[in-house]
NUVO-517816 format. One line per 10 residues: their letters; for each residue z, x, y of C-alpha. Coordinates in Angstrom, 2 decimals. Example, Ala and Ser with C-alpha at 12.3 -4.5 7.8 and 13.67 -1.06 7.14 Angstrom:
# residues 2
AS) 7.80:12.30:-4.50 ~ 7.14:13.67:-1.06
***
This chain:
# residues 420
MHVNDIFTPG) -0.14:0.31:0.23 ~ -0.92:1.52:3.16 ~ 1.76:1.44:6.19 ~ -0.36:-0.71:7.99 ~ 0.41:-3.35:5.96 ~ 4.22:-2.69:5.95 ~ 5.19:-1.81:9.76 ~ 3.70:-3.77:11.60 ~ 4.03:-4.06:15.40 ~ 1.13:-6.42:16.30
ALPSVTYYER) 0.92:-8.92:13.43 ~ 2.66:-11.48:11.02 ~ 4.78:-8.87:8.57 ~ 4.42:-9.59:4.91 ~ 7.04:-6.90:3.57 ~ 9.20:-5.92:7.05 ~ 9.60:-10.06:7.53 ~ 13.23:-11.13:7.73 ~ 14.41:-14.41:7.52 ~ 17.95:-13.97:9.49
SALALEQKLS) 18.36:-16.11:7.40 ~ 22.24:-16.89:9.05 ~ 20.07:-19.06:12.03 ~ 18.12:-20.76:9.43 ~ 15.10:-20.63:11.68 ~ 12.06:-21.41:9.44 ~ 13.87:-24.86:7.74 ~ 15.06:-25.84:11.94 ~ 11.16:-25.10:12.81 ~ 9.52:-26.71:9.97
NALTTKGFIS) 12.46:-29.87:10.25 ~ 10.90:-30.43:13.97 ~ 6.96:-30.05:13.37 ~ 7.45:-32.82:10.73 ~ 9.31:-34.48:12.88 ~ 6.36:-37.06:14.68 ~ 6.41:-38.26:18.04 ~ 8.66:-34.65:18.87 ~ 7.96:-31.83:20.75 ~ 8.86:-28.34:19.77
VISGPSKCGK) 10.78:-25.81:21.79 ~ 11.53:-22.35:20.99 ~ 13.35:-20.24:23.70 ~ 14.28:-16.84:23.31 ~ 14.00:-13.31:24.97 ~ 11.12:-11.47:24.94 ~ 9.47:-9.65:21.68 ~ 12.43:-10.67:19.61 ~ 9.51:-12.92:17.16 ~ 9.30:-16.00:18.42
TVLCEKVIGV) 5.66:-16.25:17.54 ~ 5.66:-14.19:14.16 ~ 8.44:-17.33:13.35 ~ 4.78:-20.19:13.97 ~ 3.14:-17.62:12.17 ~ 5.06:-17.38:9.49 ~ 6.21:-21.44:9.44 ~ 2.99:-23.17:10.88 ~ 0.14:-20.15:9.32 ~ -2.01:-17.87:11.26
ENMLLITGAG) -5.24:-20.27:10.19 ~ -3.54:-23.58:10.95 ~ -2.34:-22.96:14.92 ~ -3.88:-22.82:17.51 ~ -2.60:-20.64:19.50 ~ -2.78:-20.27:23.84 ~ -0.78:-18.45:26.64 ~ 0.63:-19.53:30.10 ~ -0.36:-16.51:32.26 ~ -3.06:-17.79:34.03
ITSIDVFWSK) -2.98:-21.51:34.36 ~ -2.57:-22.54:37.76 ~ -4.27:-25.61:37.16 ~ -4.14:-28.62:34.43 ~ -8.25:-27.83:34.53 ~ -7.76:-23.66:33.22 ~ -5.79:-25.13:31.02 ~ -8.39:-27.83:28.87 ~ -10.82:-25.11:29.85 ~ -8.48:-22.76:27.68
LRQELETERS) -7.72:-25.21:25.05 ~ -11.99:-26.29:25.11 ~ -12.16:-22.04:24.77 ~ -10.07:-21.76:21.83 ~ -11.71:-24.78:19.95 ~ -15.30:-23.31:20.71 ~ -16.49:-26.49:22.74 ~ -17.61:-26.81:25.86 ~ -18.45:-29.13:28.24 ~ -22.00:-30.41:27.11
SSQAVGTTLG) -23.39:-28.94:23.97 ~ -25.89:-29.25:21.48 ~ -26.35:-27.24:18.87 ~ -28.49:-27.94:15.15 ~ -27.70:-26.55:12.03 ~ -29.45:-26.11:8.91 ~ -29.15:-23.88:5.79 ~ -31.65:-24.02:3.22 ~ -31.37:-22.58:-0.56 ~ -34.47:-22.18:-1.72
GTITGTASAT) -37.81:-23.89:-0.32 ~ -38.92:-25.07:2.51 ~ -37.25:-27.61:4.95 ~ -39.27:-29.93:7.50 ~ -37.10:-32.86:9.66 ~ -35.38:-34.63:13.06 ~ -32.29:-35.47:14.19 ~ -30.38:-37.15:17.26 ~ -27.28:-37.59:17.91 ~ -26.22:-40.55:20.15
GSIPFLAKAT) -22.54:-42.10:20.89 ~ -19.92:-43.03:23.59 ~ -17.21:-41.09:22.36 ~ -17.26:-38.56:25.48 ~ -15.55:-35.89:22.94 ~ -17.32:-36.05:19.80 ~ -20.95:-38.02:19.56 ~ -22.47:-39.73:16.25 ~ -25.01:-37.51:14.54 ~ -28.19:-39.35:12.92
GSVGGNVNAT) -31.51:-37.53:11.24 ~ -34.14:-37.49:8.80 ~ -35.09:-34.13:6.63 ~ -38.09:-34.16:4.97 ~ -40.35:-31.32:2.23 ~ -39.92:-29.92:-0.60 ~ -35.60:-27.97:-0.97 ~ -34.19:-27.29:-4.01 ~ -30.90:-27.48:-2.57 ~ -30.50:-28.02:1.49
RQQTLNKIFD) -27.54:-28.54:3.79 ~ -28.81:-29.66:7.72 ~ -25.92:-30.91:10.41 ~ -26.49:-31.48:13.71 ~ -23.79:-31.54:16.39 ~ -23.50:-32.55:19.25 ~ -20.09:-32.43:21.73 ~ -19.53:-33.30:24.28 ~ -15.58:-33.37:26.33 ~ -14.86:-34.90:29.60
DRNSKALFKL) -11.67:-33.34:31.53 ~ -10.24:-36.61:31.68 ~ -10.34:-37.50:28.38 ~ -7.81:-35.29:26.90 ~ -6.94:-38.14:23.77 ~ -10.08:-36.75:22.50 ~ -8.90:-32.60:22.74 ~ -5.70:-33.74:20.61 ~ -7.12:-36.27:18.86 ~ -9.23:-33.62:17.45
LRDENLTLVV) -6.30:-30.90:17.08 ~ -4.98:-33.87:15.01 ~ -7.96:-34.04:12.25 ~ -8.73:-30.23:12.44 ~ -4.72:-29.41:11.18 ~ -4.01:-27.44:13.64 ~ -0.68:-27.43:15.73 ~ -1.15:-26.69:19.88 ~ 1.20:-23.10:20.38 ~ 1.53:-22.74:23.83
DDFHYAEISV) 3.37:-18.97:23.94 ~ 4.32:-17.84:27.31 ~ 4.53:-21.44:28.01 ~ 7.31:-20.30:31.13 ~ 4.37:-18.74:32.93 ~ 2.12:-21.72:33.61 ~ 2.38:-22.88:37.51 ~ 5.34:-25.39:37.62 ~ 3.04:-28.24:38.56 ~ 0.99:-27.51:36.05
QRILAQEFKE) 4.71:-27.86:33.34 ~ 4.79:-31.35:35.11 ~ 1.26:-32.77:34.25 ~ 1.86:-31.06:30.21 ~ 5.03:-32.58:29.87 ~ 3.58:-36.04:30.39 ~ 0.01:-35.38:28.38 ~ 2.14:-33.19:25.35 ~ 4.48:-36.55:25.38 ~ 1.23:-39.25:24.55
AAREGTRIVL) -0.29:-36.08:22.00 ~ 2.87:-36.08:20.49 ~ 3.65:-39.75:20.14 ~ 0.32:-39.75:18.44 ~ 1.18:-37.00:15.68 ~ -0.22:-34.40:17.45 ~ 2.33:-30.94:16.72 ~ 2.74:-29.28:19.82 ~ 5.13:-25.70:20.52 ~ 6.47:-24.10:23.36
VSIPHRSDQA) 7.48:-21.18:23.31 ~ 9.38:-19.68:26.50 ~ 12.14:-17.74:27.73 ~ 15.53:-17.78:28.31 ~ 15.60:-17.69:32.76 ~ 12.93:-19.37:32.84 ~ 12.82:-21.54:29.49 ~ 10.78:-25.04:29.88 ~ 12.41:-25.94:33.80 ~ 9.62:-28.90:33.97
IRANRDLRGR) 9.78:-29.71:29.95 ~ 13.69:-30.05:30.09 ~ 14.17:-31.01:33.02 ~ 11.41:-34.21:33.21 ~ 13.99:-37.33:31.89 ~ 10.89:-39.12:29.71 ~ 11.29:-36.18:26.99 ~ 14.30:-36.82:26.93 ~ 15.63:-37.00:23.09 ~ 12.06:-36.00:22.43
LRLLDITYWS) 12.61:-33.03:22.16 ~ 13.57:-29.66:19.28 ~ 15.19:-26.82:20.41 ~ 15.39:-23.50:18.80 ~ 17.48:-21.14:21.17 ~ 16.57:-17.57:19.59 ~ 18.93:-15.09:20.36 ~ 18.14:-10.66:20.77 ~ 18.84:-9.54:16.62 ~ 21.90:-7.52:15.24
ADELIEIPRR) 22.48:-3.98:13.94 ~ 22.45:-5.84:10.74 ~ 19.13:-7.75:11.00 ~ 17.00:-4.86:12.95 ~ 18.00:-2.21:9.62 ~ 16.39:-4.84:7.23 ~ 13.00:-3.44:8.73 ~ 13.04:0.54:8.08 ~ 15.36:-0.57:4.89 ~ 12.35:-3.02:3.10
GFQQLGITLD) 9.63:-1.04:4.93 ~ 10.92:2.25:3.74 ~ 11.84:1.25:0.26 ~ 8.26:0.25:-0.30 ~ 6.54:3.45:0.73 ~ 9.28:5.26:-1.34 ~ 11.62:7.25:1.34 ~ 15.27:7.01:1.36 ~ 16.62:7.45:5.30 ~ 19.69:8.89:5.64
NHTLSFLVKE) 22.28:6.37:7.79 ~ 21.89:8.37:10.92 ~ 18.53:8.33:11.35 ~ 18.93:4.94:10.39 ~ 20.96:4.26:13.21 ~ 19.43:6.12:15.61 ~ 16.97:3.35:14.84 ~ 18.30:0.32:15.69 ~ 20.09:2.18:18.74 ~ 16.76:2.70:20.35
SLSSPQLMQT) 15.31:-0.44:19.16 ~ 16.80:-2.33:21.95 ~ 17.21:-5.39:19.38 ~ 13.65:-6.22:19.56 ~ 12.08:-6.54:15.86 ~ 8.47:-5.84:17.08 ~ 9.32:-2.48:19.02 ~ 11.19:-1.43:15.48 ~ 8.44:-2.11:13.70 ~ 6.71:0.20:16.51
LCLDLCYSNG) 9.29:3.18:15.41 ~ 9.35:2.61:12.49 ~ 5.37:2.95:11.58 ~ 5.27:6.19:14.22 ~ 7.78:7.71:11.86 ~ 5.22:7.15:8.89 ~ 1.94:8.65:11.51 ~ 3.95:11.93:12.56 ~ 5.52:12.71:9.22 ~ 2.46:11.93:6.88
YITERIPPTH) 3.66:8.96:4.93 ~ 0.62:6.71:4.89 ~ 1.19:5.53:1.20 ~ 3.93:5.67:-0.62 ~ 5.19:8.24:-2.58 ~ 5.42:9.39:-5.25 ~ 8.01:10.43:-6.64 ~ 10.38:8.83:-4.28 ~ 10.65:10.88:-0.88 ~ 13.90:11.95:0.69
KSLNAQELKE) 14.53:12.20:5.07 ~ 16.88:12.37:7.54 ~ 15.72:13.75:11.01 ~ 17.31:15.03:13.23 ~ 18.20:14.80:17.00 ~ 14.65:17.45:18.33 ~ 12.50:15.21:16.22 ~ 14.11:11.42:16.58 ~ 13.71:12.50:21.00 ~ 10.40:13.69:20.14
LLKTSSSNTD) 9.27:9.92:18.16 ~ 10.57:8.40:20.51 ~ 8.11:9.70:23.39 ~ 5.79:9.63:21.65 ~ 6.55:5.56:20.86 ~ 6.77:5.42:24.29 ~ 2.92:5.57:24.73 ~ 2.91:1.91:24.01 ~ 5.02:0.35:26.27 ~ 3.27:1.17:29.02
CSTVYTILKT) 5.15:-0.62:32.83 ~ 4.16:1.64:35.15 ~ 3.07:-0.70:37.72 ~ 6.30:-2.47:37.39 ~ 8.49:0.54:37.65 ~ 6.56:1.73:40.92 ~ 7.09:-1.51:42.42 ~ 10.86:-0.94:41.37 ~ 11.08:2.76:42.81 ~ 9.06:1.85:45.51
GPKPRGSQRK) 11.04:-1.13:46.94 ~ 10.52:-2.49:50.09 ~ 9.15:-0.78:53.32 ~ 12.00:0.35:55.26 ~ 12.42:-0.24:58.02 ~ 13.22:2.32:60.77 ~ 14.69:5.27:59.57 ~ 14.79:6.82:56.54 ~ 16.19:5.90:53.59 ~ 19.50:8.15:52.70
MYSYSGGQIG) 18.40:10.54:49.89 ~ 21.34:12.25:46.36 ~ 21.24:14.34:44.77 ~ 21.54:13.48:40.91 ~ 21.57:14.55:37.11 ~ 21.35:18.54:38.43 ~ 19.92:18.26:40.98 ~ 17.32:15.91:41.48 ~ 16.57:13.80:44.55 ~ 16.27:9.86:45.05
DIYVIVLAAI) 16.43:7.33:47.54 ~ 18.87:4.26:46.01 ~ 15.71:2.87:44.15 ~ 15.75:5.95:41.92 ~ 19.60:6.12:41.49 ~ 20.03:2.30:40.14 ~ 16.43:3.21:37.86 ~ 17.84:6.25:36.80 ~ 21.38:4.57:35.83 ~ 20.09:2.51:34.20
ASGEAALSFS) 18.04:3.86:31.92 ~ 21.29:6.25:30.96 ~ 24.06:6.11:28.25 ~ 23.98:3.72:25.79 ~ 21.03:1.53:26.10 ~ 22.17:-2.50:27.43 ~ 20.21:-4.86:28.47 ~ 23.03:-5.87:30.33 ~ 24.50:-4.81:33.36 ~ 27.33:-5.91:34.66
YDDLKGRIES) 28.26:-4.47:39.05 ~ 30.69:-2.18:37.40 ~ 29.13:-0.82:34.32 ~ 25.75:-0.43:36.74 ~ 27.51:1.32:40.07 ~ 29.44:3.54:37.03 ~ 26.84:4.21:35.94 ~ 25.42:6.16:39.37 ~ 28.53:6.97:39.93 ~ 28.49:9.80:36.87
LIDAGGTEPR) 24.77:10.40:37.19 ~ 25.65:11.61:40.87 ~ 25.79:15.34:41.06 ~ 29.77:17.01:42.18 ~ 30.40:16.93:45.60 ~ 27.69:14.88:46.32 ~ 27.69:11.84:48.45 ~ 27.80:8.16:46.17 ~ 25.85:5.09:47.67 ~ 28.36:2.62:49.46
GSDITSTLIQ) 28.64:-0.67:46.77 ~ 26.90:-2.70:49.70 ~ 24.11:-0.66:49.25 ~ 23.98:-1.00:45.16 ~ 24.29:-4.96:45.73 ~ 21.54:-4.78:48.78 ~ 19.40:-2.69:45.63 ~ 19.54:-5.10:43.20 ~ 18.17:-7.91:44.76 ~ 15.61:-5.93:46.49
MDASIRTRSE) 14.90:-5.23:42.84 ~ 14.43:-8.97:41.97 ~ 12.89:-10.39:45.02 ~ 10.01:-8.08:44.29 ~ 9.44:-8.06:41.21 ~ 9.36:-12.32:41.81 ~ 6.55:-11.97:44.97 ~ 4.23:-8.57:43.53 ~ 4.63:-8.89:39.23 ~ 5.77:-13.17:38.61
EDRVIEYDKE) 3.84:-12.74:35.24 ~ 5.91:-8.93:33.95 ~ 9.05:-10.13:35.38 ~ 11.68:-7.21:33.95 ~ 14.73:-7.93:35.37 ~ 16.34:-10.59:37.08 ~ 19.57:-10.12:39.45 ~ 21.89:-13.41:38.86 ~ 23.96:-13.25:42.41 ~ 26.40:-15.46:41.37
KEALNILDPY) 28.06:-13.73:38.19 ~ 26.65:-9.94:39.74 ~ 24.78:-9.13:36.55 ~ 21.70:-7.20:36.34 ~ 19.32:-8.34:32.84 ~ 16.93:-7.02:31.69 ~ 13.99:-8.70:30.74 ~ 11.42:-7.37:28.56 ~ 13.24:-4.64:25.92 ~ 9.70:-2.88:26.60
FLYYLRWATK) 10.81:-1.79:30.05 ~ 13.80:-0.64:29.22 ~ 12.57:1.58:26.23 ~ 9.96:2.90:28.61 ~ 12.55:4.19:31.90 ~ 14.47:5.90:29.07 ~ 11.63:7.78:27.03 ~ 8.18:7.42:29.27 ~ 6.74:10.29:31.38 ~ 6.87:9.21:34.95
***
């Protein structure tokens, strides 16, 4: 078995799929999908396995996947759906298949249904085995029922990934469309992340009592470790406990990132297929560091990093510079990002946690940033990412709780290990 079939960061795993049986997610989603008239809503942090869960339960071939990114109007949504269904606003296609012999004939299409017209035709000729089909597909944006009916006829489940990226006004319209479609038997799954989770859907009074909610959490260490255990066992490789523990910590609660680390570990050591006889592997500190740097090439967050590092344009005097980490120089924005990347990996920081990390970075005898400057910087970072990179929102600052949350584990990984 090839290593690409074992560790699959970009596809549905087979050998390394872990059910998280304590959460019974597969059964919950299956129950939700078979409850007629209900919409399934999956909410969970980025890169925690939401889409993979859908693929596992529904089946890749039975899913029609659309992303919410770029849906700025209801017309854009219908266009995306139409494109995925391989239909056009108005198209006519004739298909003929001949197995031996010759074929002649005519065909036409009639009908008043806005989406699928009735096909008629006649065929003549000397044919041993022949099949001719004429399709006429006409779609009107105003007739959404026709599209949803086609989904049902094809036994497809509509999965809208990153639903939170769709414009709020469009979410509200779609909530009504989905409600009616679900009542008629269309299976619909909306996938979102907690901080923006299905705002229009959950707030819509008409949908109360019509939602099946599945809230997915980040993976625990005990769950994450099952990925390398299962995968390397299949390859005939035994990793020592120190290496396993290190992989768990640096995968940042993300099964997708763990899959990437395991795959890159195999590549760097030439583990392409099963090892006969079995092999024991232990990575030293330098080898582990090189592995993490290699894998950082899969986490290009340079654009949002630049936005956060640059901050808003200074008004008046230039920003104060600080000496940190043994002689490096940077302003408050650079210091905050360095503090997030330092020490034990974490996806959430209280104000005190972050302030403590900043203080530990400042060189002896150097000036430390004031508490008010740290808070102001966090507020500005949050505002910058909202206005300049809304569809790649990697952090969020909660002013009430005075807490900084990392919304994308890949961004934290980039901060910790990428060459910038």
